[in-house]
N, C-alpha and C positions, 0 to 999 in steps of 0.2 A: 596443497594445492591453492593456486591463486585465486581469489573470488573476482570473478569480472564485474566491472562497475556499468550501469547502464541507466539511463535518465528518460522518462518518457511523461506525456501528460494525458489526461483523461478525466472522466466523470464518474464520481463515486457513486456507487449503486448497492442496492441491498441496505442491510443495517450497519450503519457505521458506528463502532464503538467509541468511548470517551477516549481521547488521547492522552490524557492524562493518569486516569485512575487504571493500576494494575487491573488487567482483565480477570474475569471469573465465570464459569459456567457451572450451574447449579451449586453455587458457592463454594467452589474449588477452583485454584488458580488454573488458568489457560493460556494458550498464545493470543496474541493480538492478530486479527484477522481483518482484511480489509479487499473489497473488490473494486477495479478501477476499469471503466469500459473505455476503450480506446477505439477513436472514430475511424472509418472505415479506410479513409486516406492514408492514415499512418499505421494501420493494422497489418499490412503486407508486409513492409520491412521488419518491423518488431517481431510479427510472427516468424519470419526467418532467422532472426537474431536469437531469440527463444528456442527454436527448434534444434540450432547447430548445437546451443549450450546444452539444452537437456541431453541431446543424444551424446555429447561428448562426455558429461558426465555419468551417464548410465554406463559407457563403455568404461570408463575411469573406474566406477565403482564394480564393475563385472572384473575386470583385470586384478584388482586389489583386495576384493573381497572373496573372490569365487562364487558370489551368489549371484543368481539372476532375476530376482524380484524385485518391481520399482513402483515408486509412487506414480499415480496417474501426473501428467505435466500439471503445472500450476498456472495453466490458462485454458478458457473453453472459446471454442468458434460459435459466434452466434448468426443466426440465420441470415441478418442484416450485412453479413460481410464485416462487421466489428469483432472484436475480441475483447475477452474479460479477463483482465490479468487479477490473480489473488496472491496478495502480498502477506507474509508472516512474520512477525516479530516474536522471538521467544525470551520473554522475561527472565527465564531462569539461566540463559548466556549472557544476559546484561545487554540486550537489544532494545529494552523497553524501559523507560520512555526514550522517546528519539525528537529532535528539534523539529517544531510545527512553526512555519513563518509565514507572513503576509506578502504581498507584493514588494513591498518596500524592506523587506528581510527583517521585519522587526517580528519577534517573538508573539506567537497568537496569545491572547489572553485566556486564563484557564476557564473563565465564564463563558467563554464563546463556544458554543456547541454546534459544529458543523455537522450539516445533515446530507442524506442523499441528494444528488443532483448538483453538489458542488464539484467545481472544476479545480484539479489540483496538479501539479509538477511533482513527481516521485522521483527522488534520488535513491537508487537500491543497488544491492549487490546479489549476485546469482551464485547460491551457496550449494555447495555439495553434501550429500548426507556422508556421514562417518561410516566406514568400512565395517565398525561395529554394528550399525543399524541392521534392522532384518528387511530393510529394502532401500534401494538407493533412489537416485534421481535428482530432482534441484528443487530448491525452494527460493523464492525471491523474498530477500530480505528488505524492508524498506530501512534508510539510513536517515532522511529526512524528507519533510513534505513541504510544498510551498502552495499555499490556498491563491488561486488565480481568480476565482469566482466563488462567493460563499452563500449557501443557503443554511439559513441557520434560524434558532430560536430565541437567542439572547444577545444584547449588545455586548461592547468589548471595551478594555484599555489596551494600549499598546504597551509593549516592551522592547527590551534590547537584546539582539544576539548577533555575534559577529561571525562565529566560525563556519555558517553556513554560506556565506559569501562566495566560497570557492566551489561550491554545489551549485548555486543557482544566480539568475541575474535579476535586476530590479524590472517590474513589469508595470503596465498602466492600471492593470486590473485592481481586484481588491486590495483595500489597506484600510487598517483600522483606524487610521486618523479622519477619514472621510469615509466610512463605510456605506456601501452600496448593497447592503443585502437582501436577500429575498425570503420571506416566509416559507417555511415547507409547507406543501400542500395537505391538507388532512386526508387521511385515507384509513381504511381499515387496517392496514397490517400494521400500522404504528402501535397498536396495543399487542402485538406479538411477541411475545419472550425472546430473550437472546439465545437462539439456539444455534449449534454450529451447522453450518450448511455446505462446507465442504472439507 
């Protein structure tokens, strides 16, 4: 089954994992997970696209596997009219790491730690679950991420990468050569451990 490609912009929320270190939970390998809040203006169209694809993939799974149990949809509705999209990359399938670039399409330096509140453009694939899986549904896989506005805790050098030019366009926002980064505001939740929240 063909995987639908989808690109959207939003703001990172919640705990942001390291983009280069293989993710772990309680010292065991786990999936890379990220939450992106989409503004109210863009939410309706994106919600419609995600809903249609989720329903189509659930129906495909039901026909193919004969099972009728499904994972929850990979986005949540917020009271303010926005939606929060959950993207997941599976290292065991070779989906992590993936390219991370700045507004000039230059590879992000590994010492630049992106934090909650950063604005990103995400290129994704909408992935079906295998008929062998105990449940069906849809997973949103990140293929590449472009940082449009950075909230960070460290400075960075710039690198180069060329294959993402087909996924993104250059933007006037964040670039590493002329960084205009913001410090992440301190708050109690910064000391919370890396726990799965979806």
